[in-house]
C-alpha positions, 0 to 999 in steps of 0.5 A: 469968556473966562468962567468963575471956576477958571478964575479960581483955578488961575488964582490958586495956581498963582498962589501955589506958585508964589508959595513955592517962590517963598519956600525957595527964597527961604531955603536959599537964605538958610543955605551956606553959600557965597553971596554971589551964588545967593544973589544969582539964585534969588535973581533967577527965582524972582525973575524966572520963577517957572524955570528957576524954582523947579531947577533950584529944588532939583540942583540947588541944595548943598550940604546933606544935613539930614540923611547922610552922616558926615564921614568921621575919620579921626574917631575911626583911624588906624595906622596912626603911626604913619600920620604926619603931624601938622607941625612937620608939614604945615601944608596939611594943617588947614585940611586936618583942622577941617576934619580931613584925614591926617597926611600919612607917610610911606605910601607908593604912588604910580601915575597912570596917564594912558587909557590902555594902561589904565584898562590893563592895570584895572584888570590886573588889580581885579585879577590879583584881588583875594578878599574884596573889590569895592568900586565906586564910579560916577559913570558906568556904561555897558560897552566893549571895555566894561564887558570885559571888566564885568566878566572879570568881576563875575569870575572873582565873585565865583571865587568867593571874593566880595564884590561891591559896585557903587554907581551914581544914578545920574552918571550911570542912568542908562544902566540904572534903568536897565540892570539886566547885565548885572544879573550874573554878577548878582547871582554869584554874590556880587552886589550892585547899588546906585547912589540916590535913586531918582524915584524913591522920595525924589524931593529928598534926593537932590539931583545936584548932589552927585557922587563924582568920586572914583574909588577902585579898591582892592583887598583894602590894600590897593586903590586906583583913583583919579578922574577916569570912569568905567566905560570905553570912552575913558579906557580900553584896548586899542581898536579902529572904532571911533569911540576909541580914537575919541577917548577922553584924555584922563588920569588915574593913579595907583597907590598903596600904603596907609592912605588906602584906609581913608579911601576905604572909609569914604567908600564904606560911608557912601555904600552904607548910605546907598544901601541903607545899612548901619555904618559899622566900619571894620578896619583892616589889620595894621601893616608895615609900609615902606613907600616914599610918598607923603599923601593926604586924601581929601574928600569933599561934598555934602558928607564933609561938614566944611569946604575943606578942599576949597579952602586947601586950594585957596591956601595953596594958591595964596602961599605958592612961591614959584608956580601953579600949574593946573589941568582941568576940563571945566574952568568956571572958578568962583571970584575967590579962586579967580582972584587968588590966581590973578594975585599969584600971577602978579606976585611973579608966580608962574601960573599955567592953565591947561584946559581943553579947546573944546569940552564935551559941554557947549554950554560950559564952553560958553560960560568959561571963556570970559574967565579964560580970556581974563587970565590970558589978557593979564599974561597968564599962560593959558594952553588949550589942549587940541588933541582929544577932550581933556578930562584929567584933573591935576595941579602942581604947586611950587617944586614938591606939592601936587594934587590929582583926583576927581574935582573940577574947577567949578562950583558944581564940583567944589561945592555940590558933588561928592569928590575925592582928591589926593595931595602929594608932597614928593619932588619925584612924583611931581616930576612925573606929573610935570612931564605929563603936563608938558606933553599936554602943552605940546599938543595945545595952542595958546591962540585965544581969539577975541570974541565977536560982539554977539559972542561976547554979549552971550558969554557975559549973560551966561556968566551971570549964571556961573555961580549956580552951575 
């Protein structure tokens, strides 16, 4: 028999649950998000409150309004003599108006497509560093590859080089929970910080706002960036171990020139936020540069006031005249990007999508397939890479514009994560990226099977939740 006290507790729990539902609904309505995403969240909160409400408070927030200030590039810029004006190159105009750093000329750009080459170049750049090494990565694992990298960082710290290592708490959860392997680095003055703790004020540190940027900065003059994290799953020496043979197929790039300062600003802002330091940015001394690439560094995330990267992609898709080639591990586009690609194809633009046959997330594989089939069915050239798990992110637009970086083609990456990409205006650099993409095509298949009735039903149900992924 139910007692009066049990009834009171039940009513109080229901009242508390209703209160959290109303708080969540109010927060959703005041967040800047697409109507599709808003409807998906509201529907989930109303019909699945016990699952959706906690889920929303963990991963639902977008912009970091109150804690991490926006990165201000224009008031802190050096090397302005190398800036490219929007009048000279209109493709950079939109991003610049969104508060993104100006494009710069005279940069060097080296594409890194091999896991062993990436590992060796990383060690070479660490060894060459004389003043500072600043590393920001989403995932860091203690393994045979990072053991060597960590030893190299310890040696540089012993030599007096300033070493800072910034890791995302969720992506590097294992090392966050067990940091003993960093003891020697710290002993010699190296610093290790984690981006947003899980345990200090967790209600202020939304799990959704992850630092997915990869910035490996040396002496504030050379930077490696792209999509590879620091672990044996991404880079290292060749061995007979299974982890080596199953490495992700990733992509990095090494650049020098005036664009490096933009990576420094981004890292410095992230570091100061993580360690709760005041952002006093000391700019490097001006230098003379002689590279041949025009580059624009485009960050996105809660610390950028606009959705500049998203708008830049839409702008590129709608203005493409000849081709759009895209490599992405996770293809779950919103309706605007999907429509832009469909329109581009129907205008006669050559649209290619290169994505893994199987990613490292089964749930993502289920959700993405309706989008892939829709493009495939209208004649878009969709290639499913079969060799390894494809983790690279890159794009070609027409004959001279390219993009490489950390961003995936999904809502989580475009609207929630801290990301950084580089747009390149160079025919020669694009040719190198094109050759690499063609090698992926040779290892892929265009055989996309129609789903079974059960599979189609499951995919369509899961597609409803795509806007909140």
